[in-house]
C-alpha positions as CSV (number, residue, x, y, z in Angstrom):
1,M,114.3,145.1,49.6
2,G,111.6,147.8,49.4
3,K,111.3,151.2,50.9
4,V,112.3,152.0,54.5
5,R,110.4,150.0,57.1
6,P,106.7,150.9,57.8
7,K,106.0,153.4,60.6
8,A,105.2,150.8,63.2
9,E,108.6,149.2,62.9
10,V,110.7,152.4,63.2
11,S,110.6,152.8,67.0
12,P,107.9,153.2,69.6
13,A,109.6,156.3,70.9
14,L,109.6,158.0,67.5
15,N,106.2,158.8,66.0
16,I,106.5,159.8,62.4
17,E,102.8,160.5,62.0
18,G,102.2,164.1,61.2
19,L,105.8,164.5,59.8
20,T,106.3,165.6,56.2
21,K,108.3,163.2,54.2
22,I,111.1,165.0,52.3
23,A,113.0,162.1,50.7
24,E,112.9,158.4,50.7
25,T,115.1,155.6,49.2
26,K,115.8,152.0,50.0
27,K,118.5,153.1,52.4
28,Y,117.1,156.2,54.1
29,A,114.1,158.4,54.7
30,I,114.1,162.1,55.7
31,Y,111.2,163.8,57.5
32,D,110.4,167.4,58.4
33,D,109.3,167.9,62.0
34,K,108.0,171.4,62.0
35,K,106.7,171.2,65.6
36,E,110.1,170.3,67.0
37,N,112.0,172.4,64.4
38,R,114.2,169.5,63.4
39,A,114.8,167.0,60.5
40,V,114.5,163.3,61.3
41,I,116.7,161.0,59.3
42,I,116.1,157.3,59.4
43,V,118.9,155.1,58.0
44,V,118.8,151.4,57.3
45,A,122.0,149.8,58.7
46,N,123.2,146.6,57.1
47,P,120.5,146.4,54.5
48,G,119.6,142.9,53.3
49,R,121.4,141.2,56.2
50,K,120.0,139.3,59.2
51,N,121.2,142.1,61.5
52,E,119.5,144.9,59.5
53,T,118.4,147.7,61.8
54,L,117.1,151.2,61.6
55,R,119.1,154.1,63.0
56,V,117.4,157.5,63.7
57,F,119.3,160.7,63.6
58,T,118.1,164.3,64.1
59,A,119.4,167.5,62.9
60,K,118.5,171.2,63.0
61,R,115.7,171.9,60.5
62,P,117.1,173.4,57.3
63,K,115.6,176.7,56.2
64,R,116.3,176.3,52.5
65,K,116.0,173.6,49.9
66,L,119.8,173.3,49.7
67,G,119.8,172.3,53.4
68,W,117.5,169.5,52.7
69,K,119.6,168.3,49.7
70,L,122.6,168.4,52.0
71,L,120.8,166.1,54.4
72,E,120.1,163.7,51.6
73,Y,123.8,163.9,50.6
74,I,124.8,163.0,54.2
75,A,122.1,160.3,54.5
76,S,123.2,158.6,51.3
77,F,126.7,158.5,52.8
78,A,125.4,155.8,55.1
79,S,126.0,153.1,52.5
80,L,129.8,153.8,52.5
81,G,131.1,153.9,55.9
82,P,130.5,153.8,59.6
83,L,127.2,155.3,60.7
84,S,129.0,156.9,63.6
85,L,130.2,159.5,61.2
86,I,126.7,160.8,60.5
87,P,126.1,162.3,63.9
88,F,129.6,163.6,63.9
89,I,128.9,165.5,60.7
90,L,125.4,166.6,61.8
91,E,126.5,167.9,65.2
92,N,129.4,170.0,64.1
93,E,128.8,173.2,62.2
94,S,132.3,173.1,60.6
95,M,131.7,169.5,59.3
96,M,128.3,170.7,57.9
97,K,130.2,173.5,56.1
98,L,132.7,171.0,54.7
99,A,129.8,168.8,53.5
100,R,128.1,171.9,52.0
101,Y,131.4,172.8,50.2
102,L,131.9,169.3,48.8
103,Y,128.2,169.2,47.7
104,R,128.2,172.7,46.1
105,H,131.7,173.2,44.8
106,G,133.3,169.8,44.9
107,S,132.6,166.6,43.1
108,R,129.9,165.5,45.5
109,S,131.9,162.4,46.1
110,L,130.7,160.4,49.1
111,N,134.2,158.9,49.3
112,S,135.7,162.3,49.7
113,L,133.3,163.2,52.5
114,R,134.0,159.9,54.2
115,S,137.8,160.4,54.0
116,Y,137.6,164.0,55.3
117,A,135.2,162.9,58.1
118,I,137.4,160.0,59.3
119,T,140.6,162.1,59.2
120,I,139.0,165.1,61.1
121,K,137.3,162.8,63.6
122,Q,140.7,161.1,64.3
123,F,142.5,164.4,64.6
124,S,139.8,165.9,66.9
125,R,140.0,162.8,69.1
126,Y,143.8,163.3,69.3
127,A,143.5,167.0,70.0
128,Q,140.6,166.3,72.5
129,K,138.5,169.0,70.9
130,S,135.5,169.0,68.6
131,P,136.1,170.3,65.0
132,D,134.2,173.5,65.9
133,E,136.5,174.1,68.8
134,L,139.6,173.4,66.6
135,V,138.4,176.0,64.1
136,R,137.7,178.6,66.8
137,A,141.0,177.9,68.4
138,C,142.8,178.4,65.1
139,L,141.1,181.7,64.6
140,A,141.9,182.9,68.1
141,K,145.2,184.7,68.9
142,E,145.9,182.6,71.9
143,A,145.8,179.4,69.9
144,S,149.5,179.0,69.2
145,Q,149.7,175.8,71.2
146,I,147.0,174.1,69.1
147,R,148.6,175.5,65.9
148,R,151.9,173.9,66.8
149,K,150.2,170.6,67.6
150,F,148.5,170.8,64.2
151,A,151.8,171.6,62.5
152,R,153.3,168.5,64.0
153,C,150.4,166.4,62.8
154,R,150.1,167.9,59.3
155,P,152.4,165.2,57.7
156,W,150.4,162.5,59.5
157,S,147.0,163.9,58.2
158,M,148.3,164.2,54.6
159,N,148.6,160.5,54.4
160,F,144.8,160.0,54.5
């Protein structure tokens, strides 16, 4: 398998002409869309199989080089696990901070990012709140109910 599919095969709705290519591998490509102030991430799902498809994700345009490297880190994560975790990470500031921490100070292990993302997604579904809302609630004084709910689930989350 070569590089990511040619422009015509990406999607008629997404025009990548005029976008600056930041990174490209066999499994993903990242483009800078300065006009829309966003980053466009194109990921190959099920590479080498009959049901191979392209998935397009967008994120806020990073201001620094580290932000672009972080997007590469998250895009390379696509080879490991469910692609549904990529928008979950990109859409939540707290998940992006976790990914940044693992990239800068951790082992940069994609398996660690996958494990944390799956566990946090399951817990946020259980609590019926986004990760950002959970963090804000834990920092607020009136969040004792969520803290108690988290304390009850702590042994459960430690098993992951």
